[in-house]
N, C-alpha and C positions, 0 to 999 in steps of 0.2 A: 504494499500499500504506500501511496505517496504521503508525505508529511501532513498535507492539509486533510487528506482522507483519514488518517490515523487520529488526528486531532478531533475531526468531526465525529468519528466513531466514539471517541472517549466521552465527548460531551453528550452524545445521544445516549450513551449508557448511563451517565449521571441523571439524565432527565428520566429515563425508564426506571431507574432504581428510586426515583423521588428525591434524590439529593437536591435537584433544582426543580421546583414545583411549577405548576401551570400558573402563568401570570407573573412569575418572579423574573427579575432581571438577571441576565448572565453577566460574567465580568466583561468589561470593555475590551475592544481590540487591543488597546495599548496594554492593559493589565494581563491579558492572555498572552500576548507577545512576550512580556517580561517573564511571567510565570513559567512558560513552557520554552523560553529561549529560542523563540521562532520569529521569523520576520513578520512584519505587519501584513505584507501581501499574502503570506501563507495563511495567516489567521483570518483575513478577509475572505479568501477562498473557501476556507473551512465553514465560515458563517453563511456564505452564499450557498453552499452544498446543504447545510441544515435548513436554510430557508427554503430552498427548492423542494426539500423532503417534507415540508410542512411542520417542522419541529420548533422553529423559532420564527420571530417576526421582527422587523425593523420598525421602530417608532421615531419619527423625526425629533431630533433634539434630545432624545432620551436614551437611545441605544438599542440593544437587542433583548427580547423578552421571550420566555418559553410560551408558545401558543397554547391557548386554551382549547381543549378538545371540544368539537361541536357536540350538540346533543345527539345521543344514540339514534340513529335512523330507525324508522319503523321497520319491523321484520318484513321479510319478502312476502310472507303470507298476507300482510296487510294490502298488498297490491292485488286488486281484483280485477283480472283481465275480463274482457267481455266473454260471455258464454260461448263455447265452441259453436253452438247452433246458431247464435246470432252472427259470430265472426265469419261463418262459412257462407253467408250471403254477401256475394261481391257488391250488391248495390248499397249495402250499409257500412262497407268498410271505408272509414276515413283514414287515409294514408298518413296524414300529418299527425293525427291523434295516436295512430298505431305506432309510428316511430318514436314519438315523444314518450308513450308508455314504455316502450322498450328501453329507451335511454334512462328514464327514471328508475326502472328495475335495476339496471346495471349500476347506477349511482347507490342504490340501496343493497347492493351485494350479490346480485345475480352473476352467475358465471357468464362472462361477456362474449359469448359466441355470436350473438346478434349485433355486436357493436360494428359501426361502419368506420371506427377510428382504430389506429394502430396502437399497440401497447406503448405507452409513453416512457416506459422504463429504459428504452434503448436511446432516448434522445439526450443530447448534451445540455441538459437544463442548466447545470452549474455554471458552465462556460458562457452560455448566452445571457444569464442573469448577471454575470460578472461584467459583461460588456455593457448590458443595459445600465447597470448601476454607475459604471464610470462615465457613461455618456449622458446620464440624466441631466446634469448641470448645463452641459453644452446645448442640449436640446432645448431647455427652457429659455436660454439666451437667443436662440435662433428665431423663436416666434412662429406664428401661424403659417407664414408663407413657405416654410422649409419643406412641408409635406404636401404641397399643392400637386395636382396632376402635372406632368406624368408620374412623379415619384422622386425619391432621393437620387441624385446622379451617381453616387458611388454604388448604390445597390444595382442600379440599372446597369452600370458598368461590369459589375460582377456577374449579373445574369446573362449579359451578352457574352462575356467570357466563358461562362459555364456552357452556353450553347455551342460556342466555337470548339471547346474541348470535346463536345459530343458529336462533332461533325457538322454543325449547322451554323453557317456565317449569317448573323443577323444584323440588321441595322439597329444600333442601340436607340436611335431616334424613334423606332417603331414601338418600343416597349413602354407599357403603361402598368404601373404598380397598383394593385387592387387589394381589397381586404378579403384574401383568400381567393380560391379558384371559383368558388360559387359566384361571388360578384362579378369575376371576369366573364364567366359564362353568361350570366344575366345581362350584362352590358353589351356583350357581343351579340346576343339574341336580339335585344332591343334595336341595335344598329343595323343588323342584317335583314330584319323582316318586320313589316308593320303589323299592328294588331289584326287578328282574324286570319293571319297566314297559316298555311299547313306546313308543319315542321316534321321532317322525317327523323326518326330515332331507331336505334337498334332495338330488337325485342328478344330477350329481356333487356332492360336498361336501368340504369341507376335511377331510383325513384324520385330523387330531387330534380331531375331533368324534366320529368313528367309534371311535377308540381310548378316549375317554372314556366313551362309552356302554357299550363292552364291559367296561372296567375296573370300572364300578360295577354290573355284573351286570344290565345292562339290554339291551334288544333294539332294534336300528335298523330302522326301517321307512323305506325309501328311496322318496321321491316324485318322479316325473318332473318335471324343471325345465327350462323353456324357456330357451335362452341369451339371449333378449332380454326376455321377459315375467317370468321367474322361476318360482316353484314353481306347479304345477298346483293350484289352490285346490279344484276338484271332487275330484280324486284325494285330496287331503288330508283333505277332509270324509268321503269314503267311508272312508278308513283309520281315522278317528276313530270312526265308527259301527260298522264291521265288524271292526276289529282292536283296539279299545279303546285307542287312542293316549292316552297320559297327558300328554304334552307334546310340543312341537316346538322344534327349534333351526334358526334360519334366519339368513341374511345378506342382507338386502333391498337393501343398497347396496354395489355393486362386489364382488359375490360372488366368493369364492375357490373354484373356479378360473375361472368363466365371465365374470366382470367386469361383469355386467348391473346396471342400476338399476331396481328395481321401481317402477312408476308409483305416484303418490299414490293414485289410485283403487284399485288392487289392494291396496296397504298397508291402506287403510281397510277394504276388504272383507274382508281376511284377519282383522284384528282383530275386526271385528264377527262373523264366522263363528266364531272361536274363542271369543268371549264367549258366544255362543249355547250352546256346548257346554261352557263353563267349563273350557277347556283352556288352560293357560299357554303362552306363547311365550318362548323365550330368544332374544333378539336379539343377534347378534354384529355390532357396528357399528364394527369397528376401522378401516375405511378410509373412515369417514364424511367426514373432512376432505380427502380426496384426490380430489375431484371435478374434472372437467375443464370443466364448464359454468360459467356466470356466477352460478348461484344454488346454494346448498348444498341437498342433499337433505333431505327430512324422514325421521324414523324411525317405526317402528311405535309407539314410545313417544308420538308426537304424537297418535295416535288412540285411546289406551288411557284409558278412563274408569273401569275396574274393577280396576286393579292387576294385570292378568294378564300384562302385558309386563315380562319381566325384562331390562332393557337392560344390555349389557356393552360396555365400550370400553376403550381404553388409549392411552398416548402412545407406544407401542412403534413404531408404523408412521409416526409423524409427527414425533417429537421425539427420543426417546432409547430405543432398543431395550435398551441396557445396563442402564438403571435399572429396567426391569421394574415400571413403575407403571401400574396399571389401576384400573377401578372398576365398580361395579354399581349400577343403580337397580332394586332387586328388587321394587318395588310391594308387594303384600300379603304378600310373602315376606321382607320386610325383616328381621323378627326372627329367622327361621330362618337366613338367610344370615349375619347378623352373628355368630350363635352358632357356626355352622359354621366361620366364618373364624377365631374364636378357638380353637376345638377343633383345627382342622387345622393352622394355622401360626402361631397366637397373634397375630402382628403383621406389618405391612409396614415394613421399615426407614425410620426417620424422615428420615435424611439425603436420600435421593433424593426423598421427598415435598416436603421444604422447598426443595430446589434447584429442582425444577420449578415449584413455587408461585412462587418469586422470579422465575423466567424469565417465567411467565405474567403476573406483575404489572408487570414492569419493562421487558421487552424486546419486539421486534416479531415476535410469534408469527404474526400475519396476514401480515406481509411474508415471513417464513420460508415459510409455507405457499404463498404465491403463487409463490415460486421453485421449490419442489418440484412444485407442480401443473404449471407450465409445462414443466419439464424431462420429467416423466412423460408428459404429453400428446404432446410431440414424439417422445419415444423410442418410445412405443406406435405411432405412425404409422410410423416408420422401421422398427421390428421387423416389424410386419405386412407391410409392403411388401417386406422382405427375404425373409420366408417365402414370400410369393406368387412371388417371383422365383426362389428357389433350390430349393424343394421340388417334388416330382413332381406332375404334373397330378392333380387330384382332392383336393388338400389345400384345407382352408378354415380360417379363422381367426375368432376371436371379435372383437367390437367393443366392448371395455371402454369404459365411461363414466367410470372412475376407477380408482384403485388403480395396480398395476405388474405385472399378470399377464396373459399372453396364452394363450388355450387354442387349441390346434391340433389339428384332426381330420384325420388322415392318411388316405390310401387304405386300404380295408379289408384289403388284403394285408399291410400294414405292422404289426407287432406292436410296441408301444411298449417292452416290456420287452427285446426284442432290440435295438431301436434304442438303448435306455438302455446296455446292456452294451457295444456297439460304440463309442458315444460316450464312455463311461468310459475305454475303452482309448486314446482319443486326447485325453484330458484335458478333456473337456466333460461338464458335468453337466446333466441335464434332469429334469423331474418326469414320471414315467410315469403315464399315466391310470389304471392298475390300482389305484393306492393311494387314488383318490378315490371308491371304491364297494367294496362287499363282493363283488361279482361281477365278471364280465369284460366288462361293457357298454361300458367305455371303454378296452379294451386297444389300441385304434388311436388313442389320443389322448395328447397330451403337453401339460405346461404350461411356459412359458418366463417367465423374470423379465427385464423390460426396464428395471428401475430403474438400472442401471449405464450410464454414458455410453457412447454408440455410438463404437466406434473400430475400427481395423483388426483387432484381436484378436477383438472380438465378431462382426464381420462374417465373419471367416474361420470362426469357430465355427459360425455359422448356415449358411454355405455348405457346410461339411463335413456338418453334419447333414442338409442337403438331399440331398447326394450319397449318404450312407448310406441314407436313406429311399428313394432311387431305386433303390438296389441290392436292397433288401429287397421291392421291388415285383415283381421279376422272378422 
C-alpha cells in the first residue's frame, strides 16, 4: 500500500472502532502530518480518499469531521413492486416509473443486476477529487463565462487528442461539452429533426432513447437488430423510403442491451446509405473505450465525409459517472447544437471539466482502462457461464464484445415482468426486456449488469433468478 492509503486505512480503522465518533473532528492536516511524519500532500490525499469513501467530510473553515451515518434505509421488503399480473399488461407499464423503482431498490440494498450504471469501485475517485479540490479556488475566480458552450478549451483539447489516439482525427472546433451523453443525444436529436418526425432506432434499444423521442413529440420506428451483426440496414432503408424517417439513433459499439460490435464494413455501408438519403445518424458511442479485443473499434464518425453523423460520447461509463461530463461532435449541425445547449442548460459546470482534463493530461487513463476492460471481460464470461448453469433449458445469452451488460433470452413461457417482480421480493434487481421496446417483443428477455465483482452474493442472486425462471416455465 502507498503511504496515503496506509494512513487512510488507519484512520478508517479508528472510525470503525469508535475511537473517533460520528460528528467528531479529526486531527487537522498539519497535526496529522506532524504526528505521522508525513508530507502535507500525502495527508491531503489520504483525507480525499476517506472523503470519497464517505467516511469523513470537509466543513469550510472548520476542517474534517467523521460523517454521520444516514438513517437506516427501509428494508427491501418495504419496496412493493407492481403485482405481476398488472405488470404483465404492456399498456399499463410506465417505463420511467419502472426504471425509477429499480434504481430505488438498488439504493436500498438490492443486488444491482438491473443497474444501468457500472460498478463505481473501479473509478479513480480519489484522484479526481484531489484535482477538483485544488482547482476549486481557481474556478471560483474565473466566473460564469468560463463554462459557457462549447466548453472548457483544455478539456476539448484532451478529447480531441483522445479521438486522435483512437484513430479519428477530429476538428476540436466541432466538439461541444455537455452534461453527460444523455444531454448530447437530446441536443443532437432536437437539432437533427423537428417535432413529429419519425426516428429510427435499433430494436431492442436503450430505453432512455425511446423516452427522449416520445418526450420531444417524435415517433420511434423500431428496426430489427441482430444480436451479432447489428441493425438491419435493408429494413432501415425501407423505413427511410416508406415511412419518411428523418433521423436515426444507433449504438454500433457494444450496444445496450445486446452488446454487439458492428463490423467496419457494415458501419461504412450504413453511413454511405444514410448519405444517399441525406438522413443524419446520432451515434451513441459511450461504451467505445470498453472493448475486450486488442484493437479499439471504429465509429460511424470515421466514415462520415458529409457531416451527417452526430457523434455522442461521455466519461460516465469509463471514468466518473458522478461528474456527468459528455460531448458531441455534431458535424454540420454544430451551430444548432451549440445554440440549443445554451438555451436548454446554459453551461456545463467548469470544475468537473477541469478535473477530468487534468486527469487525462497527467494520469494513466490507458492503464485505468486496461484494468477495467480486463475485469469486465472476465466477469462477462463468469456471468454467462452462471446463467447457462442455473437457468432453465432453452435459455440463451448474448456474446458482448465490450461494455458490461448481458442480454438473456428466456424460454418463451417465462415473462420478464413477472420474474422481475418475484426477484424484487427477494432483493434482486434485473432489467426486464419490456422496457427496451415499445411493444412486447422482448417480454421474455432480461438484461443483467456484470460490472460488479463476482462474489458469493452475486452468484446466489443468479442462482435464485434461475430457480425463479424455472418455476415460471411450469
